[in-house]
N, C-alpha and C positions, 0 to 999 in steps of 0.2 A: 257223541261218539258211539253210543250204545249200538246204534243201527249198523255202523260200520263193522263192529266186531261180530255182530250176528251174521252179516253177509259173509265175512271171511270164514266163519265157522261152517256156514252152509256150503260154501264153495269147496272147503276141504273135504266134504263128504262125497264129492263126485268121484265115481270110478273112472268115467271117461268124459271128455269135454267136447271138442268141436270138429266137424265138417266132412266133405265127401265128393265123389264123382257120380254122375248120373249113369248108373249101369243099365237098369231096366226100370220100366214104370210100374210093373206089377199089375195083377188083375184082381187079386183077392187080398184084402187087408187082414193081416194077422197082428193084433196089437202086441208089441213086445213089452216085456217087463222093463221098467226103468233101470237103465244102467247095466243091462245084461244082454247076452246074445241069445237068450232062451225065450220061448213064448211065455205069456203070463201063466202063472201057476197059483193055486190056492196056497196061502201061507198063513200062519198064525201071527198074532200081533208080536209075540215074543221073537219069532223067527225074523220078522221084519226089522225090529229094532236091533237084534243081534247082527243082522246083515249090514245095517247102516253103520254100526260101530266098527265092524271089520273093514268096511269100505273106507271109513274115515281114517283109520290107522294105516291102511295100505297106501292111501293117496299121499300120506305124509312121508312115506319112506323115500329116501334119496334114490333117484333113478327109476321111480315107479313109471310103468308104461300103461298106455291106454287112454285115448282121447278121441273125441269126434273131430273129424276133418271136414272143413267147409269148402265147398267148390261151387262156383256159380254155374247154373244151367243155361246153356245157350237157347234162347228163344227166337222165334222169327223176328227179323229186323223191324217189321211194321208195328210190332207191339210197342216200340219205343215211343210212338205218338199216341198211344191209346191209354185209357183209364181202366183201372182194375174194377171188376164187378164181383167175381166169385172164383174160388179155387177149392178143389176137393175131388172126391171120387164120384164119378158119374156112372154111365152105363158100363156094364161088365167089370166094374171095379177099377176102371182106368182113371188115372189122374186127368183132370180137365181144368182148363183155365178159361174164364170168360172176361172179355174186355169190351169197351165201348169207345166210340169216336164220333164227334159231330162232323157233319158235312162241311161246315163253314167255320171260320176262325172265331175265337172268342170275341164277344162284343158285336158280332154281326150274324148271329145264329138265325137262320131263316128256315131251318128244317129240324126235324127230330134226329136223335142220335142213332147211329148204327151200332148193333152189338155183334160180337164175334165169338165163336166157340173154337177152342184149340184143344186137341186130344193128344195125349202122349201114347204113341204106339211104337213098341220095340225101341225105346230110348230116343225117339224123335218126336218133336212137337209138330203136328200138322193141323192146318186150318180146316174145319169142317164146313165145306161149302154148301152142303145140303141141309144144314140145321134150320128147321122152319120157325124156330122161336124168334129169331131176329126179325124176320119178315112179319110175323104175327104182331109183334109189338109196334113195329113201324107203321103197319097198315092202320093201327088204331091211334096213331099219333102219340105214342108213349116214349118218353125218354126213360131208359132203364135205370132203376135204383138198386135192385137186387135180383139175383138169380139163385135158385136152390134146386138141387136134385133130391127129391123127397125119398123117404124110406119106403114109399109105396111104388117106387120105380118110375116116377114121372118128373119132368122138369117143370118148374114154376118160375114165372117172370113177374116182377113187380116194377111198375113204372108210373110216371106222372104225365098227365096230359097238359095242354097249354094253359089250363087254369090251375095247375099244380094239384090236381086231384089224383089220388093214388088209385091204381087198378091192379088187381092180381089175376094173372092168367095161368091156367093149367094146360100144359101141352098134352094132347091125347096121342095115342099111338099112330093114328092116321095123319098126324101133322096139323090137325085143327086145334084151335085154342078156345077154351071156355073160361069166362070170367067168373070169379068166386067172390063171395063176401062183399057184394057191391054196397049194401047198406052200411056195413061196418066202416067204410071209408068215406061216407058222405060227410060233408062239412056240417058242423053244428050251426044252429041258428045264429046269424050275425057274422059268420066266418065265411071266407071264400074257399077254403080247403080244409080237409079233415086230417086224420092221422096219416103220416107219411113214414112208414117203418123202414129202417135201414136194413132189416133182415127179417126173413120168415123161415121157419123150419116146419116140414111136414112129417108127421109121425106115421108109423106103420098102418094105423087105423084111419089115416087121412085127416085126423085132427091137425090143426094148424097153430103153431106158436108165432105170435106177432110181436116183434120188439117195438117198444115205444120209448120215449125219453126216460121215464122213471119206472115203467112197469113193462112186464111181458104178459100178454094175454093168450089164453088157450081157447080156441074156437073149434066148434064142429063145422064141417063143410056147409051145413045149413045156415050158419050165421049165429048160432046160439053160443054165448060165451059161457065157458065152463069154469075158468079160473082167472084171477088177476094176481100176478106174482111181482112183488116189489123188488127192485134192483137199484143200484146206485144211479143217481142223476148226474150226468157229466156235462150237460148243456151242448152236446155236439150231436148232429144228426147222423154221424157215422158210428156212434157207440153201439156195438152189438156184442158185448161180452157175455158169453154164455153158451151152453150146449145141452142138447137132449140126448139121453141114452138110457135104455131099459126102464122106461116109465119114470125117469127122474130128470130133473132139470137143475143144472148148476150155473150160478151166476155170481156177481159181486154185489155185496151189500155192506155199507159202512166200512168199506175198505177190506172186507173179509170175503172169503169164498163161502157160499151157502149152497146147500143141497136141498132141493124140494122134492117131495113125493107128489107126483102129479095125480095120484088117486085121491089124496086128501087135501092137497094144497098146503101142507104143513112143512116147515123146515125140519129136516132130520139130522143135519150136521152143519156145524160152522167151523171154518178152517182159517186159522191165522196165516196170512201170506205176506206180511209186510216185508219179510227178509228177502223175498224173491221177486218182487214187482219192479224194482228199479226206481229211478227218480222221475220218469216221465209218467204223469198221471193219466189214468184211463186208457192206457195203451196195451193192456194185457190181452192175450188171446187164449181162450180156454178150450180144451177138448178132452175127450175121455179115452181110457185105455181098453175099454171093452169088459173090464172086470170090476168096475166101480171106482177105480182110481182116477185121478185128475192130473192132467198136464197143464202147466201154465207157461206160455211163451211170452217173454217180455224183454225189456231192455237188459235186464239182469241176466237173461239167458233162458234156457229151457229147463224146467223143474218138474218133478213128479212127486205125488204123494198117494199112497194107497188108501183105500177106504178105511176110515177110522184111525189113520196114522196121525202121528203128532209131529213128525219132522219131514220137511221137504228134502228131496235129494236133487241136487243140481247136476244135470246131465251135460248141459252145454253152457259154458261160461260166456255170457254175452260180451264181455270185454275182450275176448279172444276172437270174436267173429263180427260180422256185419250187423248182428242184432243190437250192438251197442252204438251203432252209427246214427247220429242225430238227423242226418239228411234223409234217412230212410224211415218210412212209416210201415210198421208191421200190419199186414192185411190178412194173413192166414198162415196156419201151421198145421202139419199133420204127420202121422206116422207112415213110413213106407212098409215094405214087406219083410225086411231083413235087419231089424234093429237099426233102421235108418229113419231120417226125418226130412221133411221139406218145409221151407219157409218162403213165403211170397211177400214182397215188399213193394211199395210204390215210392217213387222218387220224383219230386216236383220238377216238371218239365222234361222228365226222362223216362216216363212210362213205368213199366212193371219189371221187377227183377226177381228171379227165382234162385234159391240156394238149396243145395243138397248137403245133408249132414250124415256122414257115414263113419261108423266106429273103426278106428285104426288101433289094433292092439299093440303095435310097435311104436306108436307115436308117444313122446314123453307126456306123461299125465300133466305135468306142470312145466312150462318153458324153463329152460335152465337159467335164464337171466331175468331180472325184474327191474322195473323202473317205476318209482312212485311219484305221483303228482298230487299235491295237496291244495285245496282251496276251501275258503270259508263257505261259499255258496256254490251250488251246482252251476256249471257253465256249459252251454251247448257246444260252443266252438272248441272248448277243451275236450269235451267228450268226443267230438268229431275227429279231432287230431289224434286222440288216443286210439280210436278204432282204425284210423288210417295208418298210424304208425305200427299198430299191431299187425295189420295185413302186410306191411312192408318188412316187418321183422318178426316172423312167426316164432323165433326162438327167444323172444323177449315178452314177458308179461308186463303190460302197462296197467298199473293199479291206480285208479283215480279215487282219492279219498275226499269226501266233503264233510265239513264239520257240522253243518246245519242242514236239517231236513227242509224240504221245499216249503217256503212260506215262513220259515223260522228266522230268528235273529241271532247273530253271533254275540254271545255274552262275553263279559270281561274274563270270566273264568276260562272259557274256551281259548281265548287269545293268550292268556297267561300260561295255560298248559302248553300251548304250542311254543311260546317263547322259552319256557324252561327246557323243553325238548331240544330246541335249536341251539340254545346256549351250551348245552352239554355235548354238542358235536353230533347230534343225531338228527332225526327228522327226515322228511321226504327229499327226494332228489331234486324235484322241481317244485317251486312255490308259485301259486297264482296269488299275487300280492294284493288284489282288490280287498280293501277293508282292513289290511294288516298295517302295523306300524313300520312303514318302509324306512323312514329316516333312521329309526333306532337300529334296524337290521343292518343298514349301511355302516353306521357308526361302530357297531359291535363286530363288524367283519363277517356277518352271517352270509351275505350275498357275494357271489362270484362276479368278478369283472368279466363281462362277455362282449367287450369291444370288438373282438375278432368276428363274432357273429354279426354284430351291427355293421361292420365294414363290408362283409360279404353281401348283406342285404342291400345296403346303400349302393354298392357298386353294380348290383344286378340290374338296376334300372327298373325293377318291377314294383318297387315300393313307393309309398308316399313318404319321401325323405323328409318333408317338412314335419311330418308327425314323428318320425324316428329321431330327428334332431332334438326334439324336446326332452330326450332322455339321456343326453350326454352331460356328464358332470363337467365342472370347469377344468378339472385335471385330465379330462378325456375318458374317464372310466364310464362304463355303462353297466348298470345293475339289473335292468329290467327292460322288456320290450312289450308293448301292447299288441293284442291281436285284433281288437275292435275299438271303435270310437263312436261317440255321439256328440252333437254340438247344438247349442241354442240357436234357433232361427227366429228372426223377427219378421212380422208382417205388419205394415202400417205405412202411413205417408211419411215423406222425407223428414219433416220436422221431428216427428216422434222417433223415427229410426235413429236420427242423429243424437237424441237425448241419451242413448245407451252408451255413449262414449265415456261417461264417468259418473260417479256417484253424485257429484255436485249438479251435473246437468239433469240427472234423473230426479233429484229432489226439487229442483227449481223449475221443472217443466211446467209451462203454462199453455194449455190448449183448450179446444172446445170441450173435450172430455178428459178424464184422468189418463195418465200415460198407460196405466195397467188396469186390468180388471180387478174387482174385489177378490181378496184371497185371505186364507188364514195366515197368521203371522209366521208360523214356522215355515210354510212354503215360501213366503216372501223372503225370509232370512236365507234359506237355502238357495233360492234362485239368485239373489243378489250376490251371495258368496261365489256362485258359479260364474255368473256373467261378468262380475267385476273382480275376478280372481287375482289378477295382477296387482290391482290397486290395494287389495286387502291382505294378500299373502306374499307380495313381492319383496318385502323387507325380511331381514334375517329372523326377526322375532314374530312376524305375522300378527295374528290376533292376540298373542301374548303381550303385545305392546299396548299399554293402557289407552293412549291417545287414539290409536287405530281402532281399538275395540269400541271406544265411546263414539267415534265418528261413524263407525259401521252401524251401531244400534240406533243412533239418532237419524241416520239417513233412512234406514228401513222404516222407522216410525213415521218420518215425514212422507215417504212414498206411500205408506199404508194409509195414513190419515186422508190423503188426497182421494183415495178410492173407497174408503170405508172399510178397511181391513179390521179384523177382530182376531182374538186368540182362538175363539171357537164360535160356532153358530148353532142356533136352534134349527129344528127341522123346518119350521116355517120360513126362517131367514134363508136357509139353503135353497129352498124352492124359489123364493122371490129373487134372490141375488145370483142364482146359477153358480153356487159355490158349495164346497163340502169341507168337512173336517179332515179328510184324507190327506196324508202327508206323503209327497213323492220324494225319492232320494235326491233328485236334482232340484226339487221345488217347482218344476215346470209340469203342469198338468194339461196343457193345451188350451190356449185362450184365443185362437184365431176366430172362433165363432162369436166371442164377446165383441171383438173388433167389428166383425161383419154386422152384428146386431146394433152397432152404434153405442155400446156401453163403455168403450174406452178407445183411445187413439192408436193402440197397437196391441198385437197379440204375440205371445211367445209360444213356440213349439219346440219340443225336444226331438231332434232329427237323428234317429239311429237306424233308419231303414226307409226304403222307398215307399213302403206301405203307409208310413206316417205322413205322406205328402198329399193324400187324397183331399182332405178338408182344406188345408191351407192353400193348395193350388186352386181349388174351386173358389175360395174366398177372394184370391187375387183376381181371378177371372171376373168376379162381380165388382171389383174395385180397380179399374185400370190405372187409377192414379197411385195405387199403392206399390210398395217395394216388398220383395221377399228376399232377405239377405241374412247371412250369418251374423251373429251378434259379436263382432270383432274377431279376434284370432284364437279364442279359447275353445277347447274341446274337452270332453270327458273320456279318458282312456279306460278300457276294461280288458279283462283277461290278460293282465300284466304278468308276464312270465319271467321269473328269475331262477337262478340255480343256487342251490345250497352249497356253500363252500365245503361242507363236510361230505359231499357226495363221493361215493366210490365209483360212480358211473358218469364221469365228466363227459366223455365223448357221446354216450347215448343221450344224456341230458341235452347237450347242444344239438344233437340230431333231432330231438323232439321239438325244440324251439324252431328249428328250420322247418319242420313239418307243420307246426302251428301257423307259421307265416306263409306256407306254400300256397300256390294257386289252387291245388286240389282241395285243400281245406277251406281256404278263404272264399272260394267261388260259391259255396253253399250258403243260401240265405236262411239262416237259422233264427232270425228275429231277435238277435241279442247284440246288435250293433252293426255299423258299416265296416267293411274290410279296410285294412291298411295296405293291402296289395292292390295296386292300381289296375292291373289286368282283371282281377276279380271284381273290383268295384264297377268297372265298365261292363263286365259280363253280366252281372246281376242287373244293372241298369237296362240292358238291352232286352231283357225278358218281359214280354207283355203278359199281364195276368188278368184273369176275369174277376177283378175285385170292384166292388162298388159299396158305398156306405151312405148312411144318412144320419143326421143328428137333429134332434128336435127338443124344444123346451117351450111348453105353452103354445103360443101362436107362432113361434119361430121354428123354421125347419130349413135345412140345407142338405142337398144330395150331391154326391161326388162319385166320379168314375176314377179308375186307375189313371194317373197322370200320363201325359204323352212322353215319348222318349226324350223330346227336347227339354221338358221340365225335369225329368229324372237326371239327365246329363247336367242340367244347371246345378243341381244339388251336388253331383259328383265333382263338378268344378269348384264348388265352395270348399270342399275338403282340402283342396290343394293349397289353400291360403291359411290354414289353421296351424298355428305354431306354438300355442301355449297350453300345455296339459294341466287341467285342473284336477288335482288329486286331493280331494277333501277328506280329511280324517273324520270318520263317522263319530268317533268318541268325542272329538272336539266340538263337532256340530251339535251333538246331543247336549253337551254341557252348555253351549251358547244358547240353544233353544230353551232348555230347562231354566236357565238362569236369567232369561230376559223377559219371560212372560208377564211378570208382575210390573215391569217397566212399561210394557206395551198396554197393560190394563190400567195404567195410571196409579198404581199402588206403590211405586218405588221410583226413586230418581235414577237417571241413567248412570250416575257415578256409583250408586249403591249396587245396581245390577252388574256393572262392569267389575267392581271389586270382588263381588261374590263369584263371578265366573273366573276371574284371574286366580283366586285362591284354589279353586278346583283344578284349573289348568296347570298351576305350578306343581301340584302333587302328581298329576298325570304325566307331565313332561319330565319330572325328575325320575320317574320309574324307568 
């Protein structure tokens, strides 16, 4: 929880927060001081800290005024079908936007892409029909990767040819183009292509900064390398975090901001920025204020720190604007002319969107009402709903609190702390119940009965009612509703597919190969609990019943012995057996390739998005005799939302759940599960995407393209037959896994293992 409190403290420092109307585009940038309406002025460190303290106190006063207002800028309609390239100030200091578009549809590209230039003149965006850069790149057969307006007053275009080799062009005043640094981008021996930078920056003296995966290089136009600057490696070709200003370069390293002196190549300042980056990794955008200060735009909002400062000032709260919306990707941010800012975002399948942020001294510094959403882990759909709800209710501040940082694990202490808070009649208005002790919350009256919302949703005809029906108690009460789902999908021949009908059938399966691929025992435990959820948890006591627990452990061992499962594997064994010691929450790590390679008679995949269909659909194409079906009626719900009975904002909380399940939120593919909104499920299925993938191991290799609409709709149809929500208690599963390994290793009897697990379960369930 430490990080949450730091974020709240930083947010309280803001004098003004979000948004605006595009008045004029301006011609000459004057960098404003963060949080004020004055130009940047020289201040001492003491003045800076004093100002921040005063701002903090002022923002806490009831009725405090002053916040940035966000307004979307109208762009030419054609940009909706185009892809972002660059945004910034170009000739005469005007704002400019560059985009690109292929002549043909994805998957059938027969020509290079076109690039377009849009210039803001007197508040209107106009297409520059006579820009020679697009033609210069296309004449050379280059698909644009990046465009930059250099500090030397020239445009630069970077693109790749049909061999994916990068070329950098400098546009001259007469419209001609000259290629630079040809040797720098030549492929190394044995490679087909060389460095492909997502961004370049040209300095006043025409030296060139070239961004690579984990370094930024400074070159002279002659091709001589002057410096190599280390930055964070993110593994994405679009990562271009950093900026040049006044012979200095600022970037990210080890999660911190670092300032380099380009004369010496040495780091002169390191800035802690954890509190202002947000939960989306490697999505920050950095730019300078003209006086040595740094702006950081991220999911958390827009923040500023002066040179040598120790505290970030949050100017725009991302949760109050589109900056916090997970369906949008931040591509660029910059200051306007009058204490205003512009942010440009890309949205999958919807082109480019531009927002203007203008300070409004009469707007409430903090929305008068608030709604708090709590979850153990960060969830993209919840974040999307919070941003959508915020835009619909500007007078309400939606605060999403997550207990665990990205990649972390919820500890018993965290859950106990939450339980204490809830039992005392406090806590968040809305609880995202994934990983929490739901049954205990129901028994203790913590959760509100929301059957009225359930009835609305069911009667709307928009929802997968078969999914919603799994959350009705026998007395008609409803305590939670999921926003996303995933389900286990089997691929194999009919005999193997039928074996998943029960634990007995799985243990007694006899085929040419084992039913399942080799796996570590914890994954097998979890997968079995998921796939056979009804059989194992369908009774009142579930795994707390000794006979059921023993039957479960014996079945898992029998299935595992048939395929050579172990509690752990050596590096050599992992390579030979195509297995790892990694444990997935569902136990399903994707084994359709093992089936394709003839190592087992079936493969299991966890289907939580159409992107996961590429490999299994390709495998089925190679095996016409195989089936691809859901593993029974079971599914895994996620983003399960419930309302705290102690909330003072019942109507707002209910409205948030309606928003969470709405088409506007559900239609965004955020890669955290399939929608429970039928219309959204179909809408996502109908979008073709330029995805392809390949998997290889030794002599084995398989390639796959994004599956056809017919196959995608096949999966959508599978969801309409899922009726059994598998809500696995993570603490219980951890106890079972920990307590059963000696049995699987042959060092303990099944009875001894079961009794040890039951002793721990008894203590846990009694709490």
